[in-house]
C-alpha positions as CSV (number, residue, x, y, z in Angstrom):
1,M,6.3,43.3,16.2
2,L,7.9,47.2,18.3
3,L,5.3,49.5,18.4
4,I,7.0,53.1,17.6
5,T,4.2,54.9,19.4
6,M,5.8,53.2,22.5
7,R,6.6,55.3,25.7
8,A,7.5,54.6,29.5
9,P,6.3,56.4,32.4
10,L,8.8,58.4,33.8
11,R,9.6,60.1,37.1
12,T,9.5,64.3,37.1
13,T,9.6,66.9,39.5
14,S,6.0,69.1,39.7
15,V,8.0,72.0,38.1
16,A,7.8,71.7,33.9
17,I,11.1,71.4,32.6
18,L,11.0,73.0,29.6
19,L,14.2,74.1,27.7
20,F,13.0,77.1,25.9
21,G,12.6,78.5,28.7
22,F,15.6,78.7,30.4
23,T,17.8,81.7,30.7
24,L,21.1,80.7,28.4
25,T,24.0,82.6,29.9
26,S,28.0,82.3,29.4
27,V,29.6,79.4,31.4
28,C,31.4,82.0,33.3
29,G,28.0,84.0,34.7
30,S,26.1,80.9,35.1
31,E,24.0,79.8,38.7
32,A,22.7,76.6,39.4
33,G,19.1,76.3,37.8
34,P,15.9,74.1,38.9
35,S,16.8,70.6,39.6
36,H,16.2,67.9,37.2
37,E,14.9,64.7,38.5
38,V,15.5,62.1,35.6
39,A,15.0,58.0,35.3
40,E,17.2,56.2,36.6
41,T,16.4,53.0,35.2
42,V,15.9,51.9,31.0
43,S,12.3,51.4,30.5
44,I,11.8,51.4,26.9
45,P,12.9,48.6,24.7
46,T,16.0,47.1,23.6
47,I,16.5,45.2,20.3
48,D,19.6,43.0,19.9
49,I,21.1,43.0,16.5
50,S,25.0,42.5,17.8
51,G,24.9,38.6,16.6
52,E,23.3,39.5,13.2
53,T,27.2,39.3,11.9
54,E,26.1,39.7,8.5
55,R,25.6,43.4,9.1
56,H,29.6,43.6,10.2
57,S,32.9,44.7,8.5
58,F,36.4,45.0,10.1
59,V,39.0,48.0,9.5
60,A,41.6,46.7,11.0
61,Q,41.2,42.8,13.2
62,G,43.0,43.0,16.8
63,T,45.2,40.6,17.2
64,S,47.3,38.9,20.6
65,E,49.5,41.9,19.9
66,I,48.0,44.8,18.5
67,Y,45.0,46.9,20.1
68,Q,43.2,48.7,17.7
69,G,41.7,51.6,19.4
70,H,39.4,54.6,19.3
71,P,37.9,55.5,15.7
72,C,36.3,58.0,13.6
73,T,34.9,58.0,10.3
74,V,34.2,60.7,7.8
75,L,31.9,60.3,5.0
76,L,32.5,62.3,1.4
77,P,30.0,64.2,-0.3
78,D,29.8,61.6,-3.1
79,G,27.7,59.2,-0.5
80,K,29.9,56.1,-0.9
81,T,33.7,57.3,0.0
82,M,34.8,57.2,4.1
83,F,37.7,56.9,5.9
84,C,38.4,55.7,9.3
85,A,41.4,57.0,11.5
86,W,42.1,55.8,15.0
87,S,44.7,54.9,17.0
88,I,47.5,51.6,17.8
89,N,47.0,50.9,21.8
90,H,44.3,52.2,23.9
91,A,44.1,56.0,23.8
92,G,47.7,55.1,21.8
93,H,49.5,56.8,19.1
94,L,47.6,57.9,15.7
95,G,48.5,56.4,12.3
96,P,46.4,53.8,11.1
97,L,44.0,55.2,7.9
98,A,42.0,53.1,5.7
99,R,39.0,53.8,3.0
100,S,36.5,52.7,1.6
101,D,34.8,52.9,-1.9
102,D,31.6,51.4,-0.8
103,G,30.3,53.2,2.6
104,G,31.8,50.9,4.4
105,K,31.1,47.4,3.3
106,T,34.4,46.8,2.7
107,W,37.7,48.7,3.7
108,G,41.3,48.7,1.9
109,G,45.0,48.1,3.2
110,L,46.9,50.9,5.6
111,L,47.1,54.4,3.6
112,D,50.7,56.0,3.7
113,V,50.5,59.4,5.9
114,P,53.5,60.9,6.8
115,D,55.5,60.2,9.9
116,N,55.5,62.5,12.7
117,W,51.2,61.4,12.9
118,R,52.9,58.5,15.1
119,Q,54.4,61.0,17.5
120,V,50.5,62.4,18.2
121,T,50.4,60.1,21.1
122,Q,48.4,59.2,24.1
123,T,45.4,60.1,21.2
124,T,41.6,59.7,20.0
125,P,41.6,61.0,17.1
126,T,39.0,62.3,14.7
127,I,38.2,62.9,11.0
128,H,36.5,65.7,9.0
129,Y,35.7,66.7,5.9
130,L,35.9,70.6,5.7
131,V,34.7,73.1,3.2
132,D,36.0,76.7,3.4
133,P,34.7,80.0,1.9
134,D,35.7,79.5,-1.4
135,G,33.7,75.8,-1.4
136,K,36.8,74.3,-1.5
137,G,36.7,70.7,0.4
138,R,39.4,69.1,2.0
139,I,39.9,66.1,4.3
140,F,41.4,67.0,8.5
141,V,42.2,64.6,11.2
142,F,42.9,65.6,14.5
143,G,44.8,64.3,17.3
144,G,44.8,65.8,20.8
145,L,49.2,65.1,22.4
146,D,48.8,63.9,25.5
147,F,46.0,64.3,28.0
148,P,45.5,67.6,28.3
149,G,47.7,68.1,25.8
150,R,48.0,70.4,22.6
151,L,45.9,69.8,19.9
152,R,47.3,68.7,16.5
153,Q,45.5,68.5,12.5
154,A,46.8,67.3,9.7
155,Y,45.1,67.3,6.0
156,S,44.4,66.0,2.0
157,E,43.4,68.2,-0.8
158,D,43.4,65.8,-3.3
159,G,40.6,63.6,-2.2
160,G,43.0,61.3,0.7
161,V,45.5,60.7,-2.1
162,T,48.1,62.4,0.1
163,W,48.4,63.5,3.5
164,T,50.5,67.2,5.2
165,A,52.1,66.4,8.3
166,M,50.9,67.1,11.3
167,K,50.7,70.5,12.8
168,D,50.2,72.0,16.0
169,T,47.1,74.0,16.1
170,G,47.6,76.4,18.9
171,L,44.9,74.8,20.9
172,T,44.8,72.5,24.2
173,A,42.5,69.8,24.3
174,E,41.5,66.3,26.5
175,C,40.5,64.7,23.2
176,A,40.4,65.8,19.4
177,P,37.0,67.5,18.3
178,K,34.1,65.4,17.3
179,T,32.1,67.9,15.9
180,I,32.7,71.1,13.9
181,M,29.8,72.6,12.4
182,S,29.3,75.5,9.7
183,F,27.8,78.8,9.9
184,D,27.0,82.2,8.1
185,N,26.1,80.3,5.4
186,G,30.3,78.5,5.2
187,K,32.0,81.1,6.1
188,R,32.5,79.9,9.8
189,L,33.3,76.8,11.2
190,V,32.9,76.1,14.9
191,M,34.4,73.5,16.6
192,W,33.5,72.2,20.4
193,C,36.3,70.4,22.7
194,D,36.9,69.8,26.7
195,R,39.5,71.0,29.1
196,R,40.2,71.4,32.4
197,G,42.2,74.1,34.7
198,P,41.9,77.8,35.7
199,F,41.4,78.7,31.9
200,A,37.7,79.2,32.2
201,L,37.0,80.1,35.7
202,N,40.2,82.2,36.4
203,R,40.8,80.4,39.5
204,P,43.2,77.1,40.2
205,D,40.4,74.7,41.2
206,A,38.7,75.7,37.9
207,E,36.2,72.4,36.9
208,P,36.1,70.8,33.6
209,Y,34.4,72.8,31.1
210,I,34.2,72.9,27.0
211,W,35.3,75.4,24.9
212,E,34.8,76.4,21.4
213,A,37.2,77.5,18.6
214,E,36.6,78.9,15.0
215,S,38.0,78.8,11.6
216,R,37.0,81.3,8.9
217,D,39.4,79.8,6.2
218,G,38.1,75.8,6.4
219,G,40.0,75.0,9.3
220,L,43.3,75.6,8.3
221,T,43.5,78.1,10.9
222,W,41.5,78.3,14.3
223,S,41.2,81.7,16.7
224,P,42.3,80.8,20.7
225,E,39.4,78.9,22.3
226,R,36.5,80.4,24.3
227,P,35.4,78.7,27.9
228,V,30.9,78.3,27.1
229,V,29.9,75.4,29.3
230,R,31.3,74.4,32.3
231,T,30.8,70.8,32.8
232,Q,30.6,68.0,35.6
233,S,33.2,65.3,34.4
234,R,36.9,65.2,33.1
235,W,35.8,63.8,29.9
236,G,32.7,65.7,28.4
237,Q,33.3,64.9,24.7
238,P,30.7,66.7,23.1
239,A,28.6,66.4,20.6
240,V,26.4,69.5,18.9
241,I,23.4,68.7,16.5
242,R,20.8,71.2,15.3
243,S,17.2,71.2,16.3
244,P,15.1,69.9,13.6
245,D,13.7,73.5,12.5
246,A,17.6,74.7,13.0
247,K,16.7,77.2,15.7
248,Q,18.7,75.3,18.8
249,L,22.1,73.7,19.5
250,L,21.9,70.8,21.0
251,M,25.1,69.4,23.2
252,V,25.0,66.2,24.5
253,L,28.3,65.3,27.1
254,R,29.8,62.2,29.0
255,N,30.2,62.2,32.2
256,E,31.4,60.1,34.8
257,D,28.4,60.3,37.1
258,F,26.6,58.3,35.7
259,H,24.0,60.4,34.0
260,S,25.5,61.9,31.1
261,L,24.1,65.8,30.5
262,F,23.1,68.0,27.7
263,S,23.0,71.7,27.2
264,V,21.2,73.8,24.3
265,S,22.2,77.1,22.9
266,N,19.1,79.7,21.4
267,D,21.5,82.0,19.8
268,N,23.8,79.5,17.4
269,G,26.6,79.1,20.7
270,K,27.3,82.5,21.8
271,S,25.4,81.2,25.1
272,W,24.9,78.5,26.5
273,S,22.0,76.9,29.1
274,E,23.7,74.9,32.4
275,V,24.0,71.2,31.9
276,R,20.9,69.1,33.1
277,P,21.6,65.2,33.4
278,L,19.7,63.3,31.0
279,P,17.5,59.9,31.7
280,A,19.4,56.2,32.1
281,A,18.3,55.4,28.6
282,L,20.5,58.6,26.8
283,T,23.7,57.7,29.4
284,G,26.8,56.7,27.5
285,H,30.3,57.7,26.7
286,R,31.6,59.2,23.5
287,P,28.4,60.3,21.6
288,K,27.6,60.9,18.3
289,M,24.1,61.9,16.4
290,L,22.3,61.6,13.1
291,Y,19.1,62.0,12.3
292,A,17.5,59.4,10.3
293,P,15.6,60.0,7.3
294,D,12.1,60.1,9.0
295,G,13.5,62.5,11.2
296,R,14.0,60.5,14.5
297,L,17.2,60.9,15.9
298,V,19.9,58.5,16.6
299,I,22.7,58.4,19.4
300,V,25.7,56.1,19.0
301,M,27.7,55.6,22.2
302,R,29.4,53.0,25.4
303,D,26.5,52.3,27.3
304,T,27.3,53.5,30.8
305,T,24.0,52.6,32.7
306,T,24.3,50.2,35.0
307,T,20.9,49.6,35.6
308,S,20.7,48.5,32.0
309,K,20.7,44.9,30.4
310,T,23.5,46.0,27.4
311,H,26.0,48.1,30.1
312,G,29.2,48.3,28.8
313,H,28.3,47.3,25.0
314,F,28.0,49.7,22.0
315,I,24.4,51.0,21.7
316,A,21.8,53.4,19.4
317,W,19.6,55.2,21.2
318,V,16.5,56.1,18.8
319,G,14.0,59.1,19.5
320,K,12.9,62.6,19.1
321,Y,15.2,65.5,19.6
322,E,12.2,66.7,21.5
323,D,12.8,63.6,24.2
324,V,16.4,64.9,24.7
325,I,15.3,68.6,26.0
326,S,12.4,67.2,27.6
327,N,13.6,64.8,30.0
328,R,11.8,61.7,28.1
329,Q,13.3,57.9,28.1
330,G,12.9,57.9,23.9
331,Q,10.9,55.2,21.4
332,Y,14.1,52.0,22.0
333,R,17.5,51.6,22.0
334,I,19.4,49.1,20.0
335,K,22.6,46.8,21.2
336,L,24.9,47.5,17.7
337,L,27.8,44.8,19.3
338,H,28.6,43.2,21.7
339,S,32.0,43.7,24.0
340,N,34.1,40.8,25.3
341,A,36.2,43.7,27.2
342,G,33.5,45.3,29.5
343,R,33.3,48.7,28.9
344,D,36.2,49.4,26.2
345,C,34.2,50.2,23.4
346,G,32.4,52.7,22.3
347,Y,34.6,55.6,20.4
348,S,32.4,55.6,17.3
349,G,32.0,56.8,13.6
350,F,28.9,57.6,12.8
351,E,27.5,57.9,8.8
352,L,24.3,57.7,7.0
353,L,24.5,56.8,3.6
354,P,21.7,58.2,1.1
355,D,20.1,55.0,1.2
356,G,19.3,55.6,4.9
357,T,21.8,53.2,6.0
358,F,23.5,54.3,9.0
359,V,27.2,53.0,9.8
360,A,28.1,52.8,12.6
361,T,31.5,52.1,13.7
362,T,33.8,51.0,17.1
363,Y,36.8,49.4,18.5
364,I,35.8,46.5,20.3
365,K,36.6,43.4,21.8
366,Y,35.1,41.7,19.1
367,R,35.4,37.7,20.7
368,P,36.6,36.2,23.6
369,G,40.2,34.6,23.2
370,P,43.7,36.3,22.9
371,E,42.6,38.8,20.1
372,K,42.9,42.3,20.9
373,H,40.0,44.9,20.6
374,S,39.2,45.7,16.9
375,V,37.4,48.0,14.3
376,V,34.6,47.4,13.2
377,T,31.3,48.1,11.7
378,T,27.7,47.5,11.8
379,R,24.8,48.7,9.4
380,F,21.3,49.2,10.2
381,K,18.1,51.3,9.2
382,L,15.4,52.1,11.2
383,D,12.3,51.0,9.3
384,E,14.1,47.2,9.4
385,I,15.1,47.7,13.2
386,D,10.9,48.9,14.1
387,Q,9.6,45.3,13.1
388,K,12.5,43.3,15.2
389,E,11.3,41.9,18.4
390,P,12.8,43.7,22.4
391,M,14.9,41.2,24.6
392,K,13.4,39.9,26.8
């Protein structure tokens, strides 16, 4: 049985790394901070549930001709209706959309969407349920046209029965926004995306950065983007979550140079700390984050830690919020799904059902052989994972 209190020793600098003490500055004026030595190997247990096929369901199965790629999901307020949007081919054209009425256990066929959705090419779509200041909810699908390209959006006002055509938002992004958060009692929505170019720093050799844009009409229109965090990689793909006490925002970022990165804000996103590296156990691409009912933080991602037993597969990290900001590896990791195509997986949807079940969705080459990638969900609860033996 896995002991929940397990912690592994880490190498640290002699200087205490306390993120709450960092000076938060605008990305345009930030200076390099203190060094932040992090563990380069995973020293916490990994539990493998990837072979437990009873957990799995297919949103869309790949064939020898069709590659199903890069999904995102949304759970509606009823706690059971889910939608999944994805692309055809690797970061290919947008268009497929499916619905589940039982929390992702089963999925219906493809839904009808306007023809111009297919014109959004080279994209990794995202889907969100957004509520305007008057309390009206809409389901939005976002797709970035080319890399980097103009961000498009469409929405449904009738619970996903009918959809608008894709429309230019006026924003430029590498990928569609994974996180859109509500502020000011629902009066303001904020999205975060990544981009490169001279926009942020007014010089032609500008580094990649994260920008934010806000909406005050429930996502129908967006303000011009504002640079907020300078990162270190072409792909940032920011995931943002509030601290348990809601006093801090945490942004976790993909990084091509091994260690994933993070930044924090103590003023509701007005300013952010400089990015810092995360330990090997927290390193992966396209992270998404949710809290379990018991308060533990769960992050799903593609494992890109080269020294890991699960390198290239779809995993979940389990720990506490404080582990992330305090340079600790966490409690344990879960191998969710096995990739038969190396690191080509891990763009995910991630939902928490009312009964405490997590539903994680990704594109993945599910089996060896000629079948290309499928969009697959897997389901788990932490209390059952806690009882399992770790991988040897």
